C-alpha positions in Angstrom: 0.0 0.0 0.0 1.3 3.4 -0.9 1.4 6.1 1.6 1.3 9.7 0.5 3.0 12.4 2.5 2.3 16.1 2.3 5.5 18.1 1.9 5.8 21.8 2.3 8.7 24.1 1.6 10.6 25.0 4.7 10.9 28.7 5.5 14.4 30.2 5.5 16.2 29.3 8.6 19.1 31.0 10.3 20.9 27.7 10.9 21.8 27.1 7.2 23.2 29.4 4.6 21.7 29.8 1.2 24.5 27.8 -0.4 24.1 25.0 2.2 20.3 24.9 1.5 20.9 24.7 -2.3 23.5 21.9 -1.8 21.0 20.0 0.3 18.2 20.5 -2.2 20.4 19.3 -5.0 21.4 16.1 -3.1 17.7 15.4 -2.4 16.9 15.4 -6.1 19.8 13.2 -7.3 19.5 9.5 -7.6 20.9 7.4 -4.7 23.6 5.8 -6.8 25.0 9.2 -7.8 25.1 10.4 -4.1 26.4 7.2 -2.5 28.2 5.6 -5.5 26.5 2.3 -4.6 26.3 -0.4 -7.2 23.0 -0.7 -9.0 21.2 -3.8 -10.1 21.3 -4.3 -13.8 19.0 -7.2 -14.9 20.0 -6.6 -18.6 23.6 -7.6 -17.8 22.4 -10.9 -16.3 20.3 -11.5 -19.4 23.2 -10.8 -21.7 25.4 -13.1 -19.8 22.8 -15.9 -19.8 22.2 -15.5 -23.6 26.0 -15.6 -24.3 26.3 -18.8 -22.2 23.4 -20.4 -23.9 24.7 -19.6 -27.4 28.1 -20.9 -26.5 26.7 -24.2 -25.2 24.0 -24.7 -27.9 24.5 -27.5 -30.4 26.1 -26.6 -33.7 24.4 -27.1 -37.1 25.4 -30.5 -38.4 27.5 -30.5 -41.6 26.6 -32.5 -44.6 28.6 -35.7 -44.9 31.4 -35.6 -47.4 30.9 -37.9 -50.4 33.5 -40.6 -50.8 35.1 -40.9 -54.2 33.8 -43.9 -56.1 36.4 -46.7 -56.9 
């Protein structure tokens, strides 16, 4: 179930400078991976690895038998 929160813009406070408030605001909008440099899950990479493995292990197309010369 999703919960919705009501957010309001905080009034200017004397505890943070304008530059600090802008820095904080920019950090709040960025993705988590950009801020924390944490690895992200890439399911496409797993699919590509699985496809490559299956292609490497798949049976090859049989070649036509060579005809023996008649004696």
